[in-house]
All heavy atoms as TSV, in Angstrom:
chain	resi	resn	atom	element	x	y	z
A	1	MET	N	N	11.171	-6.520	-8.937
A	1	MET	CA	C	11.303	-6.222	-7.531
A	1	MET	C	C	10.516	-7.261	-6.735
A	1	MET	O	O	9.432	-7.657	-7.133
A	1	MET	CB	C	10.780	-4.810	-7.251
A	1	MET	CG	C	10.770	-4.446	-5.785
A	1	MET	SD	S	10.325	-2.741	-5.456
A	1	MET	CE	C	11.936	-2.002	-5.505
A	2	GLU	N	N	11.088	-7.672	-5.615
A	2	GLU	CA	C	10.423	-8.643	-4.744
A	2	GLU	C	C	9.623	-7.933	-3.661
A	2	GLU	O	O	9.910	-6.795	-3.290
A	2	GLU	CB	C	11.455	-9.551	-4.076
A	2	GLU	CG	C	12.072	-10.554	-5.004
A	2	GLU	CD	C	12.996	-11.514	-4.276
A	2	GLU	OE1	O	13.245	-11.340	-3.053
A	2	GLU	OE2	O	13.486	-12.439	-4.929
A	3	CYS	N	N	8.643	-8.660	-3.135
A	3	CYS	CA	C	7.834	-8.183	-2.021
A	3	CYS	C	C	8.743	-7.927	-0.808
A	3	CYS	O	O	9.686	-8.679	-0.551
A	3	CYS	CB	C	6.767	-9.224	-1.675
A	3	CYS	SG	S	5.768	-8.811	-0.225
A	4	HIS	N	N	8.445	-6.886	-0.081
A	4	HIS	CA	C	9.188	-6.539	1.124
A	4	HIS	C	C	9.058	-7.619	2.197
A	4	HIS	O	O	9.951	-7.795	3.020
A	4	HIS	CB	C	8.662	-5.195	1.657
A	4	HIS	CG	C	9.304	-4.732	2.919
A	4	HIS	ND1	N	10.588	-4.242	2.954
A	4	HIS	CD2	C	8.835	-4.683	4.192
A	4	HIS	CE1	C	10.885	-3.901	4.200
A	4	HIS	NE2	N	9.840	-4.152	4.968
A	5	TYR	N	N	7.943	-8.370	2.177
A	5	TYR	CA	C	7.647	-9.338	3.227
A	5	TYR	C	C	7.945	-10.791	2.846
A	5	TYR	O	O	8.080	-11.633	3.721
A	5	TYR	CB	C	6.177	-9.244	3.634
A	5	TYR	CG	C	5.821	-7.885	4.187
A	5	TYR	CD1	C	5.183	-6.942	3.390
A	5	TYR	CD2	C	6.124	-7.540	5.493
A	5	TYR	CE1	C	4.857	-5.693	3.882
A	5	TYR	CE2	C	5.811	-6.296	5.996
A	5	TYR	CZ	C	5.179	-5.368	5.193
A	5	TYR	OH	O	4.865	-4.128	5.675
A	6	CYS	N	N	7.991	-11.100	1.551
A	6	CYS	CA	C	8.236	-12.470	1.120
A	6	CYS	C	C	9.022	-12.454	-0.190
A	6	CYS	O	O	9.411	-11.405	-0.673
A	6	CYS	CB	C	6.910	-13.228	0.965
A	6	CYS	SG	S	5.852	-12.643	-0.381
A	7	ASP	N	N	9.222	-13.618	-0.779
A	7	ASP	CA	C	10.030	-13.721	-1.999
A	7	ASP	C	C	9.216	-13.602	-3.285
A	7	ASP	O	O	9.758	-13.745	-4.374
A	7	ASP	CB	C	10.784	-15.054	-2.018
A	7	ASP	CG	C	11.855	-15.127	-0.938
A	7	ASP	OD1	O	12.357	-14.067	-0.521
A	7	ASP	OD2	O	12.186	-16.243	-0.506
A	8	ALA	N	N	7.916	-13.333	-3.171
A	8	ALA	CA	C	7.070	-13.208	-4.361
A	8	ALA	C	C	7.389	-11.912	-5.106
A	8	ALA	O	O	7.958	-10.970	-4.541
A	8	ALA	CB	C	5.598	-13.217	-3.947
A	9	ASP	N	N	7.022	-11.876	-6.385
A	9	ASP	CA	C	7.171	-10.644	-7.158
A	9	ASP	C	C	6.264	-9.573	-6.581
A	9	ASP	O	O	5.134	-9.853	-6.154
A	9	ASP	CB	C	6.797	-10.875	-8.623
A	9	ASP	CG	C	7.833	-11.687	-9.370
A	9	ASP	OD1	O	9.004	-11.707	-8.936
A	9	ASP	OD2	O	7.470	-12.305	-10.389
A	10	ALA	N	N	6.734	-8.349	-6.572
A	10	ALA	CA	C	5.941	-7.229	-6.071
A	10	ALA	C	C	4.891	-6.857	-7.109
A	10	ALA	O	O	5.196	-6.678	-8.286
A	10	ALA	CB	C	6.839	-6.042	-5.777
A	11	ASP	N	N	3.640	-6.757	-6.678
A	11	ASP	CA	C	2.550	-6.316	-7.543
A	11	ASP	C	C	2.315	-4.819	-7.411
A	11	ASP	O	O	1.771	-4.187	-8.313
A	11	ASP	CB	C	1.256	-7.063	-7.189
A	11	ASP	CG	C	1.364	-8.554	-7.455
A	11	ASP	OD1	O	1.724	-8.911	-8.599
A	11	ASP	OD2	O	1.111	-9.347	-6.539
A	12	VAL	N	N	2.703	-4.261	-6.270
A	12	VAL	CA	C	2.546	-2.843	-6.001
A	12	VAL	C	C	3.896	-2.305	-5.542
A	12	VAL	O	O	4.519	-2.874	-4.648
A	12	VAL	CB	C	1.481	-2.592	-4.901
A	12	VAL	CG1	C	1.362	-1.116	-4.586
A	12	VAL	CG2	C	0.144	-3.174	-5.292
A	13	VAL	N	N	4.344	-1.217	-6.158
A	13	VAL	CA	C	5.601	-0.583	-5.773
A	13	VAL	C	C	5.319	0.888	-5.511
A	13	VAL	O	O	4.676	1.551	-6.317
A	13	VAL	CB	C	6.674	-0.725	-6.876
A	13	VAL	CG1	C	7.955	-0.018	-6.470
A	13	VAL	CG2	C	6.942	-2.190	-7.191
A	14	VAL	N	N	5.772	1.363	-4.370
A	14	VAL	CA	C	5.630	2.782	-4.043
A	14	VAL	C	C	7.015	3.376	-3.882
A	14	VAL	O	O	7.979	2.683	-3.552
A	14	VAL	CB	C	4.781	3.008	-2.775
A	14	VAL	CG1	C	3.347	2.566	-2.987
A	14	VAL	CG2	C	5.375	2.300	-1.590
A	15	GLU	N	N	7.096	4.681	-4.123
A	15	GLU	CA	C	8.369	5.380	-4.033
A	15	GLU	C	C	8.160	6.667	-3.258
A	15	GLU	O	O	7.173	7.364	-3.439
A	15	GLU	CB	C	8.898	5.701	-5.431
A	15	GLU	CG	C	10.225	6.432	-5.458
A	15	GLU	CD	C	10.082	7.952	-5.426
A	15	GLU	OE1	O	9.067	8.470	-5.900
A	15	GLU	OE2	O	10.986	8.605	-4.894
A	16	LYS	N	N	9.077	6.940	-2.357
A	16	LYS	CA	C	9.075	8.210	-1.638
A	16	LYS	C	C	10.514	8.592	-1.372
A	16	LYS	O	O	11.290	7.781	-0.847
A	16	LYS	CB	C	8.294	8.106	-0.331
A	16	LYS	CG	C	8.220	9.432	0.399
A	16	LYS	CD	C	7.288	9.395	1.573
A	16	LYS	CE	C	7.238	10.788	2.189
A	16	LYS	NZ	N	6.304	10.860	3.298
A	17	ASN	N	N	10.866	9.790	-1.764
A	17	ASN	CA	C	12.221	10.302	-1.554
A	17	ASN	C	C	13.291	9.365	-2.107
A	17	ASN	O	O	14.327	9.161	-1.500
A	17	ASN	CB	C	12.467	10.579	-0.073
A	17	ASN	CG	C	11.542	11.630	0.490
A	17	ASN	OD1	O	11.127	12.547	-0.213
A	17	ASN	ND2	N	11.193	11.497	1.745
A	18	GLY	N	N	12.997	8.760	-3.252
A	18	GLY	CA	C	13.964	7.895	-3.911
A	18	GLY	C	C	14.022	6.471	-3.389
A	18	GLY	O	O	14.784	5.661	-3.889
A	19	VAL	N	N	13.226	6.143	-2.377
A	19	VAL	CA	C	13.204	4.799	-1.822
A	19	VAL	C	C	11.995	4.064	-2.384
A	19	VAL	O	O	10.875	4.553	-2.316
A	19	VAL	CB	C	13.127	4.821	-0.273
A	19	VAL	CG1	C	13.029	3.414	0.278
A	19	VAL	CG2	C	14.330	5.547	0.306
A	20	HIS	N	N	12.232	2.895	-2.974
A	20	HIS	CA	C	11.168	2.076	-3.558
A	20	HIS	C	C	10.902	0.866	-2.666
A	20	HIS	O	O	11.841	0.203	-2.231
A	20	HIS	CB	C	11.566	1.574	-4.944
A	20	HIS	CG	C	11.671	2.652	-5.955
A	20	HIS	ND1	N	12.796	3.415	-6.095
A	20	HIS	CD2	C	10.786	3.098	-6.866
A	20	HIS	CE1	C	12.603	4.293	-7.068
A	20	HIS	NE2	N	11.380	4.124	-7.548
A	21	VAL	N	N	9.626	0.599	-2.414
A	21	VAL	CA	C	9.226	-0.565	-1.624
A	21	VAL	C	C	8.128	-1.277	-2.393
A	21	VAL	O	O	7.171	-0.653	-2.853
A	21	VAL	CB	C	8.715	-0.164	-0.224
A	21	VAL	CG1	C	8.229	-1.382	0.543
A	21	VAL	CG2	C	9.803	0.557	0.554
A	22	GLY	N	N	8.270	-2.585	-2.529
A	22	GLY	CA	C	7.277	-3.370	-3.246
A	22	GLY	C	C	6.629	-4.404	-2.344
A	22	GLY	O	O	7.247	-4.882	-1.399
A	23	VAL	N	N	5.369	-4.699	-2.641
A	23	VAL	CA	C	4.655	-5.749	-1.922
A	23	VAL	C	C	3.843	-6.568	-2.910
A	23	VAL	O	O	3.387	-6.063	-3.932
A	23	VAL	CB	C	3.722	-5.193	-0.817
A	23	VAL	CG1	C	4.509	-4.576	0.312
A	23	VAL	CG2	C	2.731	-4.203	-1.367
A	24	CYS	N	N	3.657	-7.841	-2.573
A	24	CYS	CA	C	2.807	-8.698	-3.387
A	24	CYS	C	C	1.349	-8.361	-3.075
A	24	CYS	O	O	1.048	-7.647	-2.115
A	24	CYS	CB	C	3.093	-10.170	-3.109
A	24	CYS	SG	S	2.687	-10.717	-1.437
A	25	GLU	N	N	0.428	-8.891	-3.874
A	25	GLU	CA	C	-0.984	-8.586	-3.679
A	25	GLU	C	C	-1.479	-9.029	-2.304
A	25	GLU	O	O	-2.227	-8.299	-1.644
A	25	GLU	CB	C	-1.825	-9.248	-4.768
A	25	GLU	CG	C	-3.293	-8.898	-4.661
A	25	GLU	CD	C	-4.138	-9.471	-5.775
A	25	GLU	OE1	O	-3.584	-9.943	-6.788
A	25	GLU	OE2	O	-5.366	-9.445	-5.621
A	26	ASN	N	N	-1.053	-10.206	-1.863
A	26	ASN	CA	C	-1.498	-10.702	-0.553
A	26	ASN	C	C	-1.067	-9.781	0.579
A	26	ASN	O	O	-1.866	-9.433	1.450
A	26	ASN	CB	C	-0.980	-12.114	-0.289
A	26	ASN	CG	C	-1.641	-13.143	-1.162
A	26	ASN	OD1	O	-2.752	-12.959	-1.653
A	26	ASN	ND2	N	-0.950	-14.252	-1.383
A	27	HIS	N	N	0.182	-9.371	0.572
A	27	HIS	CA	C	0.659	-8.492	1.637
A	27	HIS	C	C	0.087	-7.083	1.492
A	27	HIS	O	O	-0.158	-6.407	2.500
A	27	HIS	CB	C	2.191	-8.480	1.685
A	27	HIS	CG	C	2.739	-9.712	2.319
A	27	HIS	ND1	N	3.436	-10.655	1.608
A	27	HIS	CD2	C	2.657	-10.163	3.593
A	27	HIS	CE1	C	3.772	-11.648	2.428
A	27	HIS	NE2	N	3.305	-11.369	3.637
A	28	PHE	N	N	-0.156	-6.645	0.278
A	28	PHE	CA	C	-0.810	-5.355	0.079
A	28	PHE	C	C	-2.197	-5.373	0.712
A	28	PHE	O	O	-2.571	-4.460	1.444
A	28	PHE	CB	C	-0.910	-5.032	-1.420
A	28	PHE	CG	C	-1.621	-3.752	-1.700
A	28	PHE	CD1	C	-0.996	-2.534	-1.518
A	28	PHE	CD2	C	-2.941	-3.764	-2.155
A	28	PHE	CE1	C	-1.666	-1.341	-1.771
A	28	PHE	CE2	C	-3.609	-2.586	-2.419
A	28	PHE	CZ	C	-2.970	-1.367	-2.227
A	29	ARG	N	N	-2.952	-6.436	0.453
A	29	ARG	CA	C	-4.300	-6.556	1.037
A	29	ARG	C	C	-4.251	-6.609	2.565
A	29	ARG	O	O	-5.065	-5.973	3.234
A	29	ARG	CB	C	-5.007	-7.787	0.485
A	29	ARG	CG	C	-5.407	-7.645	-0.959
A	29	ARG	CD	C	-6.181	-8.869	-1.438
A	29	ARG	NE	N	-6.477	-8.795	-2.849
A	29	ARG	CZ	C	-7.490	-8.109	-3.368
A	29	ARG	NH1	N	-8.303	-7.444	-2.586
A	29	ARG	NH2	N	-7.676	-8.087	-4.668
A	30	GLU	N	N	-3.292	-7.341	3.114
A	30	GLU	CA	C	-3.148	-7.408	4.569
A	30	GLU	C	C	-2.892	-6.025	5.153
A	30	GLU	O	O	-3.488	-5.638	6.161
A	30	GLU	CB	C	-2.010	-8.347	4.959
A	30	GLU	CG	C	-2.322	-9.811	4.801
A	30	GLU	CD	C	-1.144	-10.694	5.165
A	30	GLU	OE1	O	-0.155	-10.195	5.778
A	30	GLU	OE2	O	-1.193	-11.893	4.838
A	31	GLN	N	N	-1.997	-5.286	4.520
A	31	GLN	CA	C	-1.678	-3.944	5.012
A	31	GLN	C	C	-2.878	-3.004	4.887
A	31	GLN	O	O	-3.142	-2.194	5.781
A	31	GLN	CB	C	-0.471	-3.368	4.265
A	31	GLN	CG	C	0.819	-4.107	4.515
A	31	GLN	CD	C	1.211	-4.114	5.984
A	31	GLN	OE1	O	1.176	-3.083	6.646
A	31	GLN	NE2	N	1.553	-5.279	6.497
A	32	MET	N	N	-3.622	-3.114	3.797
A	32	MET	CA	C	-4.803	-2.266	3.613
A	32	MET	C	C	-5.878	-2.598	4.636
A	32	MET	O	O	-6.561	-1.699	5.137
A	32	MET	CB	C	-5.351	-2.401	2.190
A	32	MET	CG	C	-4.445	-1.806	1.131
A	32	MET	SD	S	-4.067	-0.060	1.398
A	32	MET	CE	C	-5.669	0.675	1.132
A	33	GLU	N	N	-6.038	-3.874	4.980
A	33	GLU	CA	C	-7.010	-4.268	6.005
A	33	GLU	C	C	-6.634	-3.676	7.355
A	33	GLU	O	O	-7.496	-3.190	8.092
A	33	GLU	CB	C	-7.108	-5.788	6.094
A	33	GLU	CG	C	-7.832	-6.418	4.929
A	33	GLU	CD	C	-7.775	-7.939	4.952
A	33	GLU	OE1	O	-7.284	-8.516	5.947
A	33	GLU	OE2	O	-8.216	-8.551	3.956
A	34	GLN	N	N	-5.352	-3.692	7.679
A	34	GLN	CA	C	-4.905	-3.100	8.939
A	34	GLN	C	C	-5.131	-1.596	8.941
A	34	GLN	O	O	-5.554	-1.018	9.943
A	34	GLN	CB	C	-3.438	-3.428	9.199
A	34	GLN	CG	C	-3.204	-4.875	9.543
A	34	GLN	CD	C	-1.736	-5.198	9.748
A	34	GLN	OE1	O	-0.877	-4.323	9.690
A	34	GLN	NE2	N	-1.445	-6.453	9.986
A	35	LEU	N	N	-4.843	-0.952	7.825
A	35	LEU	CA	C	-5.042	0.497	7.726
A	35	LEU	C	C	-6.520	0.868	7.775
A	35	LEU	O	O	-6.884	1.916	8.301
A	35	LEU	CB	C	-4.420	1.039	6.445
A	35	LEU	CG	C	-2.906	1.103	6.405
A	35	LEU	CD1	C	-2.431	1.467	5.006
A	35	LEU	CD2	C	-2.378	2.092	7.425
A	36	ALA	N	N	-7.372	0.004	7.232
A	36	ALA	CA	C	-8.812	0.288	7.202
A	36	ALA	C	C	-9.378	0.377	8.612
A	36	ALA	O	O	-10.389	1.051	8.835
A	36	ALA	CB	C	-9.546	-0.785	6.408
A	37	ASP	N	N	-8.732	-0.272	9.556
A	37	ASP	CA	C	-9.181	-0.239	10.939
A	37	ASP	C	C	-8.691	0.992	11.693
A	37	ASP	O	O	-9.017	1.180	12.853
A	37	ASP	CB	C	-8.716	-1.493	11.682
A	37	ASP	CG	C	-9.374	-2.755	11.153
A	37	ASP	OD1	O	-10.480	-2.648	10.578
A	37	ASP	OD2	O	-8.790	-3.846	11.310
A	38	SER	N	N	-7.924	1.843	11.032
A	38	SER	CA	C	-7.399	3.036	11.698
A	38	SER	C	C	-7.801	4.285	10.916
A	38	SER	O	O	-8.244	4.215	9.774
A	38	SER	CB	C	-5.876	2.956	11.799
A	38	SER	OG	O	-5.286	3.094	10.530
A	39	GLU	N	N	-7.665	5.423	11.538
A	39	GLU	CA	C	-8.019	6.692	10.899
A	39	GLU	C	C	-6.966	7.155	9.907
A	39	GLU	O	O	-7.224	8.049	9.117
A	39	GLU	CB	C	-8.236	7.758	11.970
A	39	GLU	CG	C	-9.453	7.496	12.828
A	39	GLU	CD	C	-9.656	8.569	13.884
A	39	GLU	OE1	O	-9.002	9.614	13.807
A	39	GLU	OE2	O	-10.486	8.346	14.772
A	40	ILE	N	N	-5.800	6.550	9.930
A	40	ILE	CA	C	-4.722	6.995	9.057
A	40	ILE	C	C	-5.075	6.818	7.578
A	40	ILE	O	O	-4.661	7.618	6.750
A	40	ILE	CB	C	-3.383	6.305	9.395
A	40	ILE	CG1	C	-2.223	7.029	8.716
A	40	ILE	CG2	C	-3.413	4.846	9.001
A	40	ILE	CD1	C	-0.872	6.608	9.213
A	41	LEU	N	N	-5.866	5.799	7.242
A	41	LEU	CA	C	-6.237	5.583	5.846
A	41	LEU	C	C	-7.021	6.778	5.319
A	41	LEU	O	O	-6.783	7.233	4.198
A	41	LEU	CB	C	-7.041	4.290	5.687
A	41	LEU	CG	C	-7.423	3.923	4.260
A	41	LEU	CD1	C	-6.173	3.746	3.400
A	41	LEU	CD2	C	-8.251	2.664	4.234
A	42	GLU	N	N	-7.944	7.292	6.105
A	42	GLU	CA	C	-8.719	8.460	5.683
A	42	GLU	C	C	-7.808	9.664	5.461
A	42	GLU	O	O	-7.957	10.403	4.497
A	42	GLU	CB	C	-9.778	8.786	6.737
A	42	GLU	CG	C	-10.737	9.881	6.310
A	42	GLU	CD	C	-11.852	10.071	7.315
A	42	GLU	OE1	O	-12.438	9.065	7.743
A	42	GLU	OE2	O	-12.112	11.242	7.662
A	43	GLU	N	N	-6.826	9.844	6.336
A	43	GLU	CA	C	-5.878	10.944	6.189
A	43	GLU	C	C	-5.049	10.783	4.920
A	43	GLU	O	O	-4.813	11.744	4.195
A	43	GLU	CB	C	-4.965	11.014	7.404
A	43	GLU	CG	C	-5.688	11.378	8.693
A	43	GLU	CD	C	-4.802	11.242	9.920
A	43	GLU	OE1	O	-3.566	11.169	9.771
A	43	GLU	OE2	O	-5.356	11.197	11.028
A	44	ILE	N	N	-4.620	9.568	4.632
A	44	ILE	CA	C	-3.834	9.308	3.426
A	44	ILE	C	C	-4.675	9.550	2.182
A	44	ILE	O	O	-4.211	10.154	1.218
A	44	ILE	CB	C	-3.266	7.874	3.440
A	44	ILE	CG1	C	-2.216	7.731	4.540
A	44	ILE	CG2	C	-2.676	7.503	2.080
A	44	ILE	CD1	C	-1.764	6.315	4.788
A	45	GLU	N	N	-5.919	9.087	2.185
A	45	GLU	CA	C	-6.814	9.301	1.043
A	45	GLU	C	C	-6.984	10.796	0.771
A	45	GLU	O	O	-6.983	11.232	-0.377
A	45	GLU	CB	C	-8.163	8.641	1.276
A	45	GLU	CG	C	-8.124	7.137	1.186
A	45	GLU	CD	C	-9.453	6.494	1.535
A	45	GLU	OE1	O	-10.308	7.152	2.176
A	45	GLU	OE2	O	-9.633	5.315	1.178
A	46	ASP	N	N	-7.129	11.589	1.830
A	46	ASP	CA	C	-7.266	13.033	1.665
A	46	ASP	C	C	-6.013	13.623	1.030
A	46	ASP	O	O	-6.087	14.477	0.145
A	46	ASP	CB	C	-7.542	13.708	3.007
A	46	ASP	CG	C	-8.928	13.397	3.547
A	46	ASP	OD1	O	-9.800	12.948	2.759
A	46	ASP	OD2	O	-9.133	13.600	4.764
A	47	GLN	N	N	-4.848	13.161	1.456
A	47	GLN	CA	C	-3.585	13.663	0.916
A	47	GLN	C	C	-3.404	13.268	-0.544
A	47	GLN	O	O	-2.859	14.020	-1.342
A	47	GLN	CB	C	-2.406	13.146	1.730
A	47	GLN	CG	C	-2.325	13.724	3.109
A	47	GLN	CD	C	-1.193	13.108	3.910
A	47	GLN	OE1	O	-0.383	12.328	3.395
A	47	GLN	NE2	N	-1.130	13.443	5.188
A	48	LEU	N	N	-3.855	12.066	-0.899
A	48	LEU	CA	C	-3.670	11.563	-2.256
A	48	LEU	C	C	-4.804	11.958	-3.190
A	48	LEU	O	O	-4.740	11.688	-4.378
A	48	LEU	CB	C	-3.555	10.030	-2.244
A	48	LEU	CG	C	-2.353	9.470	-1.507
A	48	LEU	CD1	C	-2.422	7.952	-1.465
A	48	LEU	CD2	C	-1.063	9.929	-2.153
A	49	ASN	N	N	-5.849	12.569	-2.638
A	49	ASN	CA	C	-7.011	12.958	-3.427
A	49	ASN	C	C	-7.612	11.733	-4.110
A	49	ASN	O	O	-7.869	11.720	-5.300
A	49	ASN	CB	C	-6.654	14.043	-4.442
A	49	ASN	CG	C	-7.891	14.682	-5.031
A	49	ASN	OD1	O	-8.959	14.635	-4.439
A	49	ASN	ND2	N	-7.741	15.288	-6.188
A	50	VAL	N	N	-7.839	10.679	-3.332
A	50	VAL	CA	C	-8.380	9.427	-3.832
A	50	VAL	C	C	-9.881	9.566	-4.024
A	50	VAL	O	O	-10.596	10.048	-3.158
A	50	VAL	CB	C	-8.091	8.261	-2.852
A	50	VAL	CG1	C	-8.806	6.992	-3.285
A	50	VAL	CG2	C	-6.591	8.038	-2.758
A	51	ASP	N	N	-10.361	9.138	-5.183
A	51	ASP	CA	C	-11.784	9.166	-5.477
A	51	ASP	C	C	-12.268	7.732	-5.541
A	51	ASP	O	O	-11.971	7.010	-6.488
A	51	ASP	CB	C	-12.033	9.872	-6.809
A	51	ASP	CG	C	-13.489	10.007	-7.153
A	51	ASP	OD1	O	-14.338	9.888	-6.235
A	51	ASP	OD2	O	-13.800	10.237	-8.326
A	52	ARG	N	N	-13.011	7.321	-4.507
A	52	ARG	CA	C	-13.500	5.935	-4.462
A	52	ARG	C	C	-14.881	5.880	-5.067
A	52	ARG	O	O	-15.759	6.649	-4.734
A	52	ARG	CB	C	-13.582	5.453	-3.028
A	52	ARG	CG	C	-12.256	5.275	-2.386
A	52	ARG	CD	C	-12.484	4.834	-0.968
A	52	ARG	NE	N	-11.647	3.684	-0.707
A	52	ARG	CZ	C	-11.700	2.987	0.380
A	52	ARG	NH1	N	-12.569	3.279	1.315
A	52	ARG	NH2	N	-10.888	1.983	0.577
A	53	HIS	N	N	-15.074	4.919	-5.962
A	53	HIS	CA	C	-16.385	4.669	-6.564
A	53	HIS	C	C	-16.899	3.370	-5.983
A	53	HIS	O	O	-16.419	2.304	-6.293
A	53	HIS	CB	C	-16.272	4.539	-8.088
A	53	HIS	CG	C	-15.778	5.799	-8.729
A	53	HIS	ND1	N	-16.601	6.866	-8.954
A	53	HIS	CD2	C	-14.559	6.160	-9.167
A	53	HIS	CE1	C	-15.909	7.831	-9.524
A	53	HIS	NE2	N	-14.645	7.420	-9.663
A	54	GLU	N	N	-17.891	3.481	-5.107
A	54	GLU	CA	C	-18.422	2.276	-4.460
A	54	GLU	C	C	-19.776	1.946	-4.998
A	54	GLU	O	O	-20.519	2.687	-5.455
A	54	GLU	CB	C	-18.493	2.493	-2.952
A	54	GLU	CG	C	-17.088	2.648	-2.393
A	54	GLU	CD	C	-17.100	2.812	-0.869
A	54	GLU	OE1	O	-17.978	2.245	-0.213
A	54	GLU	OE2	O	-16.221	3.493	-0.386
């Protein structure tokens, strides 16, 4: 699968309701940086039960 944003191979693929979307590591990091600046990341972490070890 290719990255949704460029022609690179997707390093991360997510699926919801049968739809698969892939992103390369660079675009994944860009999206995570944007999300880190908003409260939505915290809401998503709560929904996914993410356990961060810092």
